[in-house]
PyMOL commands that place a pseudoatom at each C-alpha (Angstrom):
pseudoatom trace, name=CA, resn=MET, resi=1, chain=A, elem=C, hetatm=0, pos=[138.956, 58.135, -47.926]
pseudoatom trace, name=CA, resn=ALA, resi=2, chain=A, elem=C, hetatm=0, pos=[136.416, 61.042, -49.276]
pseudoatom trace, name=CA, resn=THR, resi=3, chain=A, elem=C, hetatm=0, pos=[136.125, 64.016, -47.788]
pseudoatom trace, name=CA, resn=THR, resi=4, chain=A, elem=C, hetatm=0, pos=[133.239, 66.209, -47.915]
pseudoatom trace, name=CA, resn=ILE, resi=5, chain=A, elem=C, hetatm=0, pos=[133.716, 69.991, -48.688]
pseudoatom trace, name=CA, resn=SER, resi=6, chain=A, elem=C, hetatm=0, pos=[131.568, 72.362, -48.037]
pseudoatom trace, name=CA, resn=ASN, resi=7, chain=A, elem=C, hetatm=0, pos=[130.292, 75.543, -50.190]
pseudoatom trace, name=CA, resn=PRO, resi=8, chain=A, elem=C, hetatm=0, pos=[133.940, 77.267, -51.469]
pseudoatom trace, name=CA, resn=LEU, resi=9, chain=A, elem=C, hetatm=0, pos=[135.066, 79.958, -50.399]
pseudoatom trace, name=CA, resn=VAL, resi=10, chain=A, elem=C, hetatm=0, pos=[136.109, 82.858, -52.753]
pseudoatom trace, name=CA, resn=VAL, resi=11, chain=A, elem=C, hetatm=0, pos=[138.308, 85.257, -52.028]
pseudoatom trace, name=CA, resn=GLU, resi=12, chain=A, elem=C, hetatm=0, pos=[138.042, 88.913, -54.109]
pseudoatom trace, name=CA, resn=PHE, resi=13, chain=A, elem=C, hetatm=0, pos=[141.683, 90.303, -54.845]
pseudoatom trace, name=CA, resn=VAL, resi=14, chain=A, elem=C, hetatm=0, pos=[140.836, 93.704, -56.802]
pseudoatom trace, name=CA, resn=HIS, resi=15, chain=A, elem=C, hetatm=0, pos=[144.184, 95.086, -57.883]
pseudoatom trace, name=CA, resn=ALA, resi=16, chain=A, elem=C, hetatm=0, pos=[144.078, 99.110, -58.678]
pseudoatom trace, name=CA, resn=ALA, resi=17, chain=A, elem=C, hetatm=0, pos=[147.730, 98.497, -60.157]
pseudoatom trace, name=CA, resn=PRO, resi=18, chain=A, elem=C, hetatm=0, pos=[150.246, 95.985, -60.264]
pseudoatom trace, name=CA, resn=GLY, resi=19, chain=A, elem=C, hetatm=0, pos=[151.421, 94.739, -56.850]
pseudoatom trace, name=CA, resn=ALA, resi=20, chain=A, elem=C, hetatm=0, pos=[150.853, 92.384, -54.155]
pseudoatom trace, name=CA, resn=LEU, resi=21, chain=A, elem=C, hetatm=0, pos=[147.542, 92.013, -52.016]
pseudoatom trace, name=CA, resn=ASN, resi=22, chain=A, elem=C, hetatm=0, pos=[147.242, 89.757, -49.078]
pseudoatom trace, name=CA, resn=PHE, resi=23, chain=A, elem=C, hetatm=0, pos=[144.193, 87.981, -47.505]
pseudoatom trace, name=CA, resn=THR, resi=24, chain=A, elem=C, hetatm=0, pos=[144.487, 86.328, -43.340]
pseudoatom trace, name=CA, resn=PRO, resi=25, chain=A, elem=C, hetatm=0, pos=[141.655, 83.441, -43.489]
pseudoatom trace, name=CA, resn=THR, resi=26, chain=A, elem=C, hetatm=0, pos=[140.273, 82.330, -40.208]
pseudoatom trace, name=CA, resn=ARG, resi=27, chain=A, elem=C, hetatm=0, pos=[140.540, 79.320, -41.041]
pseudoatom trace, name=CA, resn=GLN, resi=28, chain=A, elem=C, hetatm=0, pos=[143.260, 76.857, -42.980]
pseudoatom trace, name=CA, resn=LEU, resi=29, chain=A, elem=C, hetatm=0, pos=[142.124, 77.111, -46.238]
pseudoatom trace, name=CA, resn=ARG, resi=30, chain=A, elem=C, hetatm=0, pos=[143.357, 74.857, -49.609]
pseudoatom trace, name=CA, resn=VAL, resi=31, chain=A, elem=C, hetatm=0, pos=[143.206, 76.630, -52.797]
pseudoatom trace, name=CA, resn=PHE, resi=32, chain=A, elem=C, hetatm=0, pos=[141.909, 74.561, -56.185]
pseudoatom trace, name=CA, resn=ASP, resi=33, chain=A, elem=C, hetatm=0, pos=[141.614, 77.190, -58.447]
pseudoatom trace, name=CA, resn=ALA, resi=34, chain=A, elem=C, hetatm=0, pos=[142.556, 80.968, -59.867]
pseudoatom trace, name=CA, resn=ILE, resi=35, chain=A, elem=C, hetatm=0, pos=[141.358, 83.063, -62.083]
pseudoatom trace, name=CA, resn=GLY, resi=36, chain=A, elem=C, hetatm=0, pos=[141.649, 86.871, -63.691]
pseudoatom trace, name=CA, resn=ARG, resi=37, chain=A, elem=C, hetatm=0, pos=[140.141, 89.361, -65.460]
pseudoatom trace, name=CA, resn=VAL, resi=38, chain=A, elem=C, hetatm=0, pos=[141.529, 92.573, -67.189]
pseudoatom trace, name=CA, resn=THR, resi=39, chain=A, elem=C, hetatm=0, pos=[139.884, 95.653, -66.213]
pseudoatom trace, name=CA, resn=THR, resi=40, chain=A, elem=C, hetatm=0, pos=[142.068, 98.114, -67.366]
pseudoatom trace, name=CA, resn=GLN, resi=41, chain=A, elem=C, hetatm=0, pos=[144.385, 97.714, -70.059]
pseudoatom trace, name=CA, resn=ALA, resi=42, chain=A, elem=C, hetatm=0, pos=[148.000, 98.974, -70.942]
pseudoatom trace, name=CA, resn=ALA, resi=43, chain=A, elem=C, hetatm=0, pos=[149.822, 98.122, -73.504]
pseudoatom trace, name=CA, resn=VAL, resi=44, chain=A, elem=C, hetatm=0, pos=[152.251, 95.628, -71.280]
pseudoatom trace, name=CA, resn=ALA, resi=45, chain=A, elem=C, hetatm=0, pos=[152.186, 91.689, -71.362]
pseudoatom trace, name=CA, resn=THR, resi=46, chain=A, elem=C, hetatm=0, pos=[150.005, 91.156, -67.710]
pseudoatom trace, name=CA, resn=SER, resi=47, chain=A, elem=C, hetatm=0, pos=[150.081, 87.960, -65.545]
pseudoatom trace, name=CA, resn=PHE, resi=48, chain=A, elem=C, hetatm=0, pos=[148.897, 87.535, -61.526]
pseudoatom trace, name=CA, resn=ARG, resi=49, chain=A, elem=C, hetatm=0, pos=[150.190, 84.669, -59.315]
pseudoatom trace, name=CA, resn=ILE, resi=50, chain=A, elem=C, hetatm=0, pos=[148.970, 82.886, -56.054]
pseudoatom trace, name=CA, resn=SER, resi=51, chain=A, elem=C, hetatm=0, pos=[151.251, 82.007, -53.098]
pseudoatom trace, name=CA, resn=ASN, resi=52, chain=A, elem=C, hetatm=0, pos=[151.316, 81.835, -49.676]
pseudoatom trace, name=CA, resn=VAL, resi=53, chain=A, elem=C, hetatm=0, pos=[154.070, 84.636, -49.908]
pseudoatom trace, name=CA, resn=ALA, resi=54, chain=A, elem=C, hetatm=0, pos=[157.183, 82.423, -49.236]
pseudoatom trace, name=CA, resn=ASN, resi=55, chain=A, elem=C, hetatm=0, pos=[156.191, 79.741, -51.856]
pseudoatom trace, name=CA, resn=ASN, resi=56, chain=A, elem=C, hetatm=0, pos=[154.164, 80.129, -54.987]
pseudoatom trace, name=CA, resn=ILE, resi=57, chain=A, elem=C, hetatm=0, pos=[150.748, 78.010, -55.118]
pseudoatom trace, name=CA, resn=THR, resi=58, chain=A, elem=C, hetatm=0, pos=[150.363, 78.765, -58.791]
pseudoatom trace, name=CA, resn=ASP, resi=59, chain=A, elem=C, hetatm=0, pos=[151.798, 79.433, -61.630]
pseudoatom trace, name=CA, resn=ALA, resi=60, chain=A, elem=C, hetatm=0, pos=[151.791, 82.813, -63.377]
pseudoatom trace, name=CA, resn=ALA, resi=61, chain=A, elem=C, hetatm=0, pos=[148.574, 83.021, -65.295]
pseudoatom trace, name=CA, resn=SER, resi=62, chain=A, elem=C, hetatm=0, pos=[148.905, 84.854, -68.395]
pseudoatom trace, name=CA, resn=LEU, resi=63, chain=A, elem=C, hetatm=0, pos=[146.248, 87.765, -69.047]
pseudoatom trace, name=CA, resn=GLY, resi=64, chain=A, elem=C, hetatm=0, pos=[147.425, 88.754, -72.197]
pseudoatom trace, name=CA, resn=ASN, resi=65, chain=A, elem=C, hetatm=0, pos=[148.844, 92.123, -73.705]
pseudoatom trace, name=CA, resn=ASN, resi=66, chain=A, elem=C, hetatm=0, pos=[146.698, 95.441, -74.319]
pseudoatom trace, name=CA, resn=THR, resi=67, chain=A, elem=C, hetatm=0, pos=[143.856, 93.388, -73.846]
pseudoatom trace, name=CA, resn=ALA, resi=68, chain=A, elem=C, hetatm=0, pos=[140.476, 94.458, -71.381]
pseudoatom trace, name=CA, resn=ASP, resi=69, chain=A, elem=C, hetatm=0, pos=[138.141, 92.059, -70.194]
pseudoatom trace, name=CA, resn=LEU, resi=70, chain=A, elem=C, hetatm=0, pos=[140.420, 89.311, -70.997]
pseudoatom trace, name=CA, resn=LEU, resi=71, chain=A, elem=C, hetatm=0, pos=[140.627, 86.112, -68.555]
pseudoatom trace, name=CA, resn=GLY, resi=72, chain=A, elem=C, hetatm=0, pos=[143.349, 84.095, -67.268]
pseudoatom trace, name=CA, resn=ARG, resi=73, chain=A, elem=C, hetatm=0, pos=[143.586, 80.845, -65.341]
pseudoatom trace, name=CA, resn=ALA, resi=74, chain=A, elem=C, hetatm=0, pos=[145.876, 79.170, -63.155]
pseudoatom trace, name=CA, resn=GLY, resi=75, chain=A, elem=C, hetatm=0, pos=[147.652, 76.741, -65.141]
pseudoatom trace, name=CA, resn=THR, resi=76, chain=A, elem=C, hetatm=0, pos=[148.955, 74.651, -62.113]
pseudoatom trace, name=CA, resn=ILE, resi=77, chain=A, elem=C, hetatm=0, pos=[148.504, 74.371, -58.515]
pseudoatom trace, name=CA, resn=ASP, resi=78, chain=A, elem=C, hetatm=0, pos=[151.420, 72.903, -56.709]
pseudoatom trace, name=CA, resn=ASP, resi=79, chain=A, elem=C, hetatm=0, pos=[149.963, 70.359, -54.269]
pseudoatom trace, name=CA, resn=ALA, resi=80, chain=A, elem=C, hetatm=0, pos=[153.037, 70.826, -52.006]
pseudoatom trace, name=CA, resn=PHE, resi=81, chain=A, elem=C, hetatm=0, pos=[151.776, 74.348, -51.345]
pseudoatom trace, name=CA, resn=TYR, resi=82, chain=A, elem=C, hetatm=0, pos=[148.349, 74.632, -51.838]
pseudoatom trace, name=CA, resn=VAL, resi=83, chain=A, elem=C, hetatm=0, pos=[147.512, 74.780, -48.012]
pseudoatom trace, name=CA, resn=VAL, resi=84, chain=A, elem=C, hetatm=0, pos=[147.278, 78.112, -46.529]
pseudoatom trace, name=CA, resn=ALA, resi=85, chain=A, elem=C, hetatm=0, pos=[147.544, 78.163, -42.767]
pseudoatom trace, name=CA, resn=GLN, resi=86, chain=A, elem=C, hetatm=0, pos=[144.877, 79.865, -40.430]
pseudoatom trace, name=CA, resn=SER, resi=87, chain=A, elem=C, hetatm=0, pos=[145.668, 83.045, -39.519]
pseudoatom trace, name=CA, resn=GLY, resi=88, chain=A, elem=C, hetatm=0, pos=[148.556, 82.573, -42.610]
pseudoatom trace, name=CA, resn=THR, resi=89, chain=A, elem=C, hetatm=0, pos=[148.693, 84.276, -46.144]
pseudoatom trace, name=CA, resn=LEU, resi=90, chain=A, elem=C, hetatm=0, pos=[146.870, 84.196, -49.108]
pseudoatom trace, name=CA, resn=ARG, resi=91, chain=A, elem=C, hetatm=0, pos=[149.079, 86.741, -51.505]
pseudoatom trace, name=CA, resn=SER, resi=92, chain=A, elem=C, hetatm=0, pos=[147.853, 87.840, -55.336]
pseudoatom trace, name=CA, resn=THR, resi=93, chain=A, elem=C, hetatm=0, pos=[150.391, 89.201, -57.213]
pseudoatom trace, name=CA, resn=LEU, resi=94, chain=A, elem=C, hetatm=0, pos=[149.847, 91.238, -59.961]
pseudoatom trace, name=CA, resn=THR, resi=95, chain=A, elem=C, hetatm=0, pos=[152.122, 92.372, -63.141]
pseudoatom trace, name=CA, resn=GLY, resi=96, chain=A, elem=C, hetatm=0, pos=[152.368, 94.548, -65.759]
pseudoatom trace, name=CA, resn=ALA, resi=97, chain=A, elem=C, hetatm=0, pos=[152.676, 98.522, -65.658]
pseudoatom trace, name=CA, resn=GLY, resi=98, chain=A, elem=C, hetatm=0, pos=[149.384, 100.168, -65.644]
pseudoatom trace, name=CA, resn=THR, resi=99, chain=A, elem=C, hetatm=0, pos=[147.060, 97.044, -65.704]
pseudoatom trace, name=CA, resn=ALA, resi=100, chain=A, elem=C, hetatm=0, pos=[144.491, 96.762, -63.179]
pseudoatom trace, name=CA, resn=ALA, resi=101, chain=A, elem=C, hetatm=0, pos=[142.865, 93.342, -62.350]
pseudoatom trace, name=CA, resn=ILE, resi=102, chain=A, elem=C, hetatm=0, pos=[140.449, 91.193, -60.387]
pseudoatom trace, name=CA, resn=VAL, resi=103, chain=A, elem=C, hetatm=0, pos=[141.547, 87.796, -59.460]
pseudoatom trace, name=CA, resn=TYR, resi=104, chain=A, elem=C, hetatm=0, pos=[139.324, 85.692, -58.080]
pseudoatom trace, name=CA, resn=VAL, resi=105, chain=A, elem=C, hetatm=0, pos=[140.848, 82.420, -55.586]
pseudoatom trace, name=CA, resn=TYR, resi=106, chain=A, elem=C, hetatm=0, pos=[138.646, 79.567, -55.339]
pseudoatom trace, name=CA, resn=CYS, resi=107, chain=A, elem=C, hetatm=0, pos=[139.392, 77.548, -51.853]
pseudoatom trace, name=CA, resn=TYR, resi=108, chain=A, elem=C, hetatm=0, pos=[137.612, 75.288, -49.542]
pseudoatom trace, name=CA, resn=GLY, resi=109, chain=A, elem=C, hetatm=0, pos=[138.389, 75.121, -45.951]
pseudoatom trace, name=CA, resn=ALA, resi=110, chain=A, elem=C, hetatm=0, pos=[140.269, 72.333, -44.475]
for i in range(1, 110): cmd.bond("trace and resi %d" % i, "trace and resi %d" % (i + 1))
show_as sticks, trace
zoom trace
């Protein structure tokens, strides 16, 4: 059976500093991609990961070490956890002291 997909929803997480940011969808979402970009560099290894709080949806995507404007993309998406329930939580977690980044999570409504 084929599924018709409407325009994708892009969730933007603006990390001013390392840590976790949450988004609560008003409908069920399925994550199909995640891309991050360093906006403020620091001399440490930096990465981001997407989760539904309880389980990781993506692997830890590297954003390099001391490199501004570097793009990083999730290498894997776990098909056991990529669905985020309506009123659930989609979380972006950034690691790397002193680093700021923007993470874009691409989803479609299910």
